[in-house]
N, CA, C and O of each residue as an XYZ file, in Angstrom:
320
protein
N       0.676     -1.211     -0.180
C      -0.016      0.029      0.021
C       0.808      1.209     -0.099
O       1.801      1.183      0.628
N       0.678      2.163     -0.766
C       1.262      3.460     -1.016
C       0.882      4.505      0.499
O      -0.207      4.558      1.070
N       1.941      5.129      0.809
C       1.823      5.999      1.839
C       0.469      6.854      1.846
O      -0.102      7.099      2.908
N       0.024      7.256      0.717
C      -0.755      8.318      0.646
C      -2.179      7.554      0.542
O      -3.194      8.236      0.681
N      -2.281      6.310      0.327
C      -3.678      5.474      0.417
C      -3.894      4.936      1.680
O      -3.070      4.352      2.383
N      -5.209      5.205      1.946
C      -5.787      4.749      3.121
C      -6.992      3.690      2.971
O      -7.849      3.809      2.096
N      -6.974      2.813      3.758
C      -8.104      1.749      3.799
C      -9.263      2.214      4.400
O      -9.103      2.812      5.464
N     -10.398      2.085      3.975
C     -11.729      2.421      4.485
C     -12.525      1.021      4.702
O     -12.873      0.227      3.828
N     -12.721      0.933      6.120
C     -13.687      0.056      6.442
C     -14.984      0.471      6.667
O     -15.258      1.557      7.178
N     -15.990     -0.548      6.219
C     -17.522     -0.175      6.543
C     -18.048     -1.305      7.553
O     -17.635     -2.465      7.546
N     -18.821     -0.898      8.245
C     -19.427     -1.985      9.279
C     -20.738     -2.476      8.602
O     -21.266     -1.811      7.711
N     -21.187     -3.505      8.986
C     -22.467     -4.135      8.513
C     -23.698     -3.219      8.601
O     -24.569     -3.079      7.742
N     -23.605     -2.610      9.825
C     -24.696     -1.585     10.022
C     -24.694     -0.375      9.356
O     -25.750      0.217      9.134
N     -23.402      0.143      8.944
C     -23.176      1.363      8.083
C     -23.891      0.972      6.602
O     -24.638      1.656      5.902
N     -23.444     -0.202      6.429
C     -23.663     -0.729      4.851
C     -25.184     -0.688      4.852
O     -25.649      0.011      3.952
N     -25.959     -1.205      5.556
C     -27.223     -1.362      5.610
C     -28.092     -0.139      5.765
O     -29.242     -0.082      5.329
N     -27.486      0.830      6.404
C     -28.376      2.203      6.548
C     -28.011      3.161      5.811
O     -28.625      4.228      5.840
N     -26.850      2.947      4.940
C     -26.311      4.140      4.151
C     -27.287      4.444      3.133
O     -28.112      3.621      2.740
N     -27.185      5.717      2.674
C     -28.043      6.056      1.547
C     -27.586      5.364      0.319
O     -26.365      5.403      0.167
N     -28.300      4.703     -0.650
C     -27.703      4.094     -1.860
C     -28.255      4.949     -2.808
O     -29.377      5.450     -2.733
N     -27.280      5.137     -3.887
C     -27.761      6.027     -5.009
C     -28.196      5.025     -6.077
O     -27.484      4.654     -7.011
N     -29.536      4.600     -5.816
C     -30.226      3.802     -6.935
C     -31.695      4.280     -6.890
O     -32.173      4.742     -5.854
N     -32.382      4.163     -8.003
C     -33.673      4.809     -8.276
C     -34.570      3.702     -7.460
O     -34.166      2.612     -7.053
N     -35.799      4.216     -7.332
C     -36.787      3.553     -6.580
C     -37.430      2.235     -7.306
O     -38.135      1.386     -6.760
N     -37.014      2.276     -8.674
C     -37.196      0.958     -9.493
C     -36.019      0.013     -9.574
O     -35.759     -0.626    -10.594
N     -35.366     -0.042     -8.530
C     -34.289     -1.005     -8.385
C     -34.611     -2.401     -8.715
O     -35.587     -2.944     -8.197
N     -33.772     -3.071     -9.628
C     -34.082     -4.467     -9.921
C     -34.215     -5.315     -8.606
O     -33.440     -5.316     -7.650
N     -35.350     -6.024     -8.768
C     -35.518     -7.051     -7.527
C     -35.229     -8.580     -8.395
O     -35.503     -8.882     -9.556
N     -34.614     -9.307     -7.381
C     -34.068    -10.635     -7.661
C     -34.698    -11.660     -7.025
O     -34.961    -11.433     -5.844
N     -35.035    -12.773     -7.479
C     -35.538    -13.963     -6.692
C     -34.399    -14.614     -6.126
O     -33.237    -14.468     -6.506
N     -34.883    -15.486     -5.009
C     -33.718    -16.294     -4.421
C     -33.061    -16.867     -5.533
O     -31.850    -16.680     -5.654
N     -33.785    -17.646     -6.496
C     -32.872    -18.383     -7.365
C     -31.944    -17.639     -8.058
O     -30.793    -18.049     -8.212
N     -32.361    -16.501     -8.526
C     -31.364    -15.496     -9.331
C     -30.177    -15.027     -8.501
O     -29.099    -14.755     -9.030
N     -30.404    -14.932     -7.127
C     -29.263    -14.665     -6.252
C     -28.444    -15.701     -6.003
O     -27.241    -15.502     -5.833
N     -28.939    -16.838     -5.954
C     -28.355    -18.055     -5.780
C     -27.229    -18.373     -7.115
O     -26.067    -18.742     -6.952
N     -27.780    -18.170     -8.215
C     -27.124    -18.209     -9.446
C     -25.829    -17.216     -9.427
O     -24.656    -17.501     -9.670
N     -26.382    -16.010     -9.076
C     -25.138    -14.959     -9.123
C     -24.139    -15.184     -8.172
O     -22.994    -14.815     -8.434
N     -24.437    -15.832     -6.915
C     -23.251    -16.156     -5.971
C     -22.819    -17.521     -6.191
O     -21.889    -17.923     -5.491
N     -23.318    -18.275     -7.016
C     -22.876    -19.729     -7.322
C     -23.074    -20.369     -6.024
O     -22.072    -20.893     -5.537
N     -24.180    -20.431     -5.361
C     -24.620    -21.264     -4.211
C     -25.894    -21.700     -4.249
O     -26.624    -21.064     -5.009
N     -26.408    -22.650     -3.621
C     -27.795    -23.093     -3.619
C     -28.628    -22.092     -2.937
O     -28.267    -21.178     -2.196
N     -29.951    -22.469     -3.368
C     -30.897    -21.502     -2.804
C     -30.967    -21.604     -1.299
O     -31.236    -20.651     -0.567
N     -30.676    -22.963     -0.850
C     -30.923    -23.032      0.562
C     -29.796    -22.037      1.337
O     -30.056    -21.463      2.395
N     -28.669    -21.942      0.725
C     -27.543    -20.987      1.327
C     -27.935    -19.672      1.286
O     -27.594    -18.960      2.230
N     -28.712    -19.104      0.204
C     -29.189    -17.876      0.254
C     -30.445    -17.550      1.278
O     -30.542    -16.411      1.733
N     -31.301    -18.461      1.594
C     -32.120    -18.452      2.632
C     -31.551    -18.429      3.881
O     -32.043    -17.735      4.771
N     -30.409    -19.217      4.086
C     -29.688    -19.096      5.514
C     -29.182    -17.550      5.662
O     -29.338    -16.896      6.692
N     -28.573    -17.082      4.517
C     -27.943    -15.641      4.513
C     -29.136    -14.756      5.108
O     -28.961    -14.025      6.082
N     -30.419    -14.884      4.417
C     -31.730    -14.008      4.843
C     -32.095    -14.337      6.420
O     -32.345    -13.414      7.196
N     -32.106    -15.650      6.817
C     -32.597    -15.750      8.100
C     -31.474    -15.365      9.009
O     -31.834    -15.079     10.151
N     -30.229    -15.296      8.765
C     -29.193    -14.753      9.678
C     -29.179    -13.241      9.664
O     -28.424    -12.608     10.403
N     -30.088    -12.617      8.751
C     -29.913    -11.222      8.466
C     -28.805    -10.584      8.041
O     -28.564     -9.399      8.272
N     -27.943    -11.516      7.268
C     -26.934    -11.085      6.573
C     -27.238    -10.512      5.297
O     -26.425     -9.671      4.913
N     -28.296    -10.781      4.476
C     -28.744    -10.519      3.303
C     -30.054     -9.930      3.481
O     -30.910    -10.678      3.956
N     -30.418     -8.629      3.169
C     -31.702     -7.969      3.259
C     -32.544     -8.625      2.187
O     -32.148     -8.879      1.049
N     -33.853     -8.892      2.714
C     -34.627     -9.405      1.837
C     -36.115     -8.805      1.950
O     -36.468     -8.618      3.114
N     -37.117     -8.443      0.889
C     -38.308     -8.039      1.172
C     -39.338     -8.953      0.586
O     -39.130     -9.513     -0.491
N     -40.428     -9.118      1.256
C     -41.475     -9.824      0.934
C     -42.594     -9.110      0.216
O     -43.291     -8.245      0.748
N     -42.737     -9.590     -1.208
C     -43.684     -9.000     -1.874
C     -44.605     -9.969     -2.633
O     -44.209    -10.775     -3.475
N     -45.718     -9.820     -2.289
C     -46.871    -10.722     -2.906
C     -46.601    -12.017     -2.224
O     -47.063    -12.970     -2.853
N     -46.058    -12.293     -1.247
C     -45.871    -13.560     -0.572
C     -44.478    -14.062     -0.920
O     -44.094    -15.043     -0.284
N     -43.626    -13.517     -1.871
C     -42.569    -14.142     -2.151
C     -41.201    -13.130     -1.837
O     -41.202    -11.912     -2.020
N     -40.202    -13.821     -1.393
C     -38.970    -12.944     -1.041
C     -38.258    -12.631     -2.301
O     -38.116    -13.364     -3.280
N     -37.819    -11.376     -2.109
C     -37.127    -10.602     -3.301
C     -36.101     -9.850     -2.620
O     -36.293     -9.354     -1.510
N     -34.774     -9.733     -3.398
C     -33.518     -9.116     -2.969
C     -33.183     -7.918     -3.831
O     -33.151     -8.092     -5.049
N     -32.980     -6.962     -3.429
C     -32.707     -5.947     -4.408
C     -31.164     -5.937     -4.815
O     -30.220     -6.150     -4.054
N     -31.110     -5.654     -6.140
C     -29.736     -5.731     -6.636
C     -28.609     -4.949     -5.858
O     -27.453     -5.349     -5.720
N     -29.205     -3.597     -5.299
C     -28.289     -2.903     -4.396
C     -27.936     -3.567     -3.133
O     -26.815     -3.506     -2.628
N     -28.972     -4.226     -2.627
C     -28.575     -4.982     -1.519
C     -27.807     -6.221     -1.366
O     -27.317     -6.706     -0.347
N     -27.796     -6.753     -2.909
C     -26.901     -7.925     -3.093
C     -25.342     -7.377     -3.283
O     -24.329     -8.041     -3.057
N     -25.390     -6.190     -3.690
C     -23.922     -5.558     -3.810
C     -23.410     -5.121     -2.593
O     -22.187     -5.154     -2.455
N     -24.180     -4.678     -1.592
C     -23.684     -4.457     -0.342
C     -23.333     -5.753      0.327
O     -22.339     -5.829      1.050
N     -24.119     -6.767      0.107
C     -23.633     -7.969      0.736
C     -22.269     -8.664      0.234
O     -21.525     -9.310      0.972
N     -22.098     -8.473     -0.881
C     -21.027     -8.841     -1.636
C     -19.749     -8.205     -1.278
O     -18.666     -8.770     -1.124
N     -20.064     -6.758     -1.152
C     -18.806     -5.933     -0.723
C     -18.490     -6.137      0.698
O     -17.366     -5.863      1.119
N     -19.496     -6.643      1.535
C     -18.980     -6.803      3.042
C     -18.110     -8.013      3.109
O     -17.279     -8.109      4.011
N     -18.266     -9.017      2.130
C     -17.641    -10.155      2.184
C     -16.426    -10.404      1.230
O     -15.977    -11.512      0.936
N     -15.962     -9.168      0.790
C     -14.942     -9.237     -0.102
C     -13.582     -9.443      0.626
O     -13.328     -8.796      1.642
N     -12.767    -10.285      0.140
C     -11.376    -10.490      0.865
C     -10.443     -9.305      0.407
O     -10.316     -8.954     -0.766
N      -9.798     -8.726      1.502
C      -9.031     -7.624      0.997
C      -7.409     -8.221      1.053
O      -6.476     -7.509      0.680
């Protein structure tokens, strides 16, 4: 790391409550779509939701995950 560069760490709480620059019509993904993007099974995605690691919204009786929330989830798990 160069002397003028600084690492910035973000907490889970900060990431979940931060203002996100996305329009109200943000893409909503199904559990299957999220599982495919993360290359895990749908049961794993449900575990993330149950553990409150991944934010999900119940719409019409179905769980949906916003693309922005998925990006936050991925960023928080990125290896540095």
